[in-house]
C-alpha positions in Angstrom: 0.0 0.0 0.0 2.8 2.4 0.8 4.3 1.7 -2.7 1.1 2.8 -4.3 1.0 6.0 -2.4 4.6 6.6 -3.2 3.9 6.3 -6.9 0.8 8.5 -6.7 2.8 11.3 -5.0 5.0 11.5 -8.1 2.1 11.5 -10.6 1.2 15.0 -11.9 -2.4 16.2 -11.5 -2.4 16.8 -15.2 -2.1 13.0 -15.9 -4.9 12.3 -13.4 -7.2 14.9 -15.1 -6.3 13.3 -18.5 -7.1 9.8 -17.1 -10.5 11.0 -15.7 -11.5 12.6 -19.0 -10.5 9.5 -20.8 -12.4 7.3 -18.4 -15.6 9.4 -18.6 -15.6 9.4 -22.4 -14.8 5.7 -22.6 -17.7 4.9 -20.3 -20.0 7.0 -22.4 -18.7 5.5 -25.6 -19.2 2.0 -24.3 -22.6 2.8 -22.9 -24.2 4.6 -25.9 -21.8 4.5 -28.8 -19.0 6.6 -30.2 -21.1 9.5 -31.7 -20.4 11.9 -28.8 -16.7 11.1 -29.0 -16.8 11.6 -32.7 -18.5 14.9 -32.2 -15.8 16.1 -29.8 -13.1 15.1 -32.3 -14.8 16.8 -35.3 -15.6 20.0 -33.3 -12.0 20.4 -32.2 -10.4 21.6 -35.4 -13.6 23.5 -36.3 -13.4 25.5 -33.1 -9.8 26.4 -33.6 -10.6 27.5 -37.2 -13.7 29.6 -36.2 -12.4 31.1 -32.9 -10.3 33.9 -34.5 -13.4 35.2 -36.3 -15.3 35.9 -33.0 -13.7 39.3 -32.7 -14.5 40.2 -36.3 -18.1 39.1 -36.4 -20.8 41.7 -37.0 -22.8 41.5 -33.9 -20.6 39.5 -31.6 -17.3 41.3 -32.4 -18.0 44.5 -30.3 -19.2 42.4 -27.4 -16.2 40.1 -27.6 -13.8 43.1 -27.7 -15.3 44.3 -24.3 -14.3 41.0 -22.7 -11.0 42.0 -21.3 -10.5 39.3 -18.7 -8.9 36.0 -19.9 -11.5 34.0 -18.0 -14.4 35.6 -19.9 -12.6 35.0 -23.2 -12.1 31.4 -22.1 -15.8 31.1 -21.4 -16.7 32.4 -24.9 -14.2 30.0 -26.5 -15.6 27.1 -24.4 -19.1 28.1 -25.4 -18.2 28.0 -29.0 -16.6 24.6 -28.5 -19.7 23.3 -26.8 -22.0 24.7 -29.4 -20.0 23.0 -32.2 -19.9 19.7 -30.3 -23.7 19.8 -29.9 -24.2 20.6 -33.6 -21.8 18.0 -34.7 -23.4 15.4 -32.5 -26.8 16.3 -33.9 -25.4 15.7 -37.4 -23.6 12.4 -36.5 -26.1 10.8 -34.1 -27.6 7.6 -35.3 -29.3 5.1 -33.1 -27.4 1.8 -33.4 -28.9 -1.3 -31.9 -25.4 -2.6 -31.0 -22.7 -1.1 -28.9 -19.3 -0.1 -30.3 -17.4 -2.8 -28.4 -14.6 -2.3 -25.9 -11.8 -1.6 -28.5 -13.8 0.9 -30.5 -15.1 2.6 -27.4 -11.6 2.9 -25.9 -10.2 4.2 -29.2 -12.9 6.8 -29.5 -12.3 7.9 -25.9 -8.6 8.2 -26.5 -9.2 10.2 -29.8 -11.7 12.5 -28.1 -9.4 13.1 -25.1 -6.4 13.8 -27.3 -8.4 16.3 -29.4 -9.7 18.1 -26.2 -6.1 18.4 -24.8 -4.7 19.5 -28.1 -7.4 22.2 -28.5 -6.9 23.3 -24.9 -3.2 23.8 -25.3 -3.4 25.3 -28.9 -6.0 27.9 -27.9 -4.6 30.6 -25.8 -8.0 31.3 -24.3 -8.4 28.0 -22.4 -4.9 28.0 -21.1 -6.0 30.9 -18.9 -8.3 28.5 -17.0 -5.9 25.7 -16.5 -2.3 25.5 -17.6 -1.0 22.0 -18.0 2.4 20.9 -16.7 5.5 20.5 -18.7 5.0 16.9 -19.7 1.5 17.3 -21.1 2.4 20.7 -22.7 5.4 19.1 -24.4 3.4 16.1 -25.7 0.5 18.2 -27.0 2.5 21.3 -28.0 1.6 23.5 -31.0 4.2 21.6 -33.0 2.1 18.4 -32.7 -1.4 19.8 -32.7 -2.0 19.0 -36.3 -0.8 15.4 -35.8 -3.0 15.0 -32.7 -6.1 16.3 -34.5 -5.5 14.4 -37.7 -4.8 11.2 -35.7 -8.0 11.7 -33.8 -10.0 12.2 -37.0 -8.4 9.0 -38.4 -9.3 7.0 -35.3 -12.9 8.3 -35.3 -13.2 7.5 -39.1 -12.0 3.9 -38.3 -14.3 3.5 -35.3 -17.4 4.9 -37.2 -16.6 3.0 -40.4 
């Protein structure tokens, strides 16, 4: 028992958060299919692509310019991400009579978790809410964001296909 507590003392909270997100998405994917995980993966690059236009949009732009605190800007970015996840899920959702299986559910959860962390680190807005440690930031750095997102898309395409 003391060896387990010694190991847990050296584990970063970032890895624990990553494992909890992965576990939640895996349970959901095993329970109800991979459509939600696929929606998260597909909404991730779309959010990164659309977020820069928030400040330039006709009606939203002036309001967004008044949001001076990083937490409010993070909330707007997170809101856009959530809206795109919901819309993508509505597009993808189909009612299957069978579950995805353990392998497909786990793969979908890993892809969704990787895309969430990649978007979190790539967007400056969400980094204001939580800044990941050096190990997670290195693995999911901007240099690898494209690879993580494309890899997530490939995994979801495999799982859904």
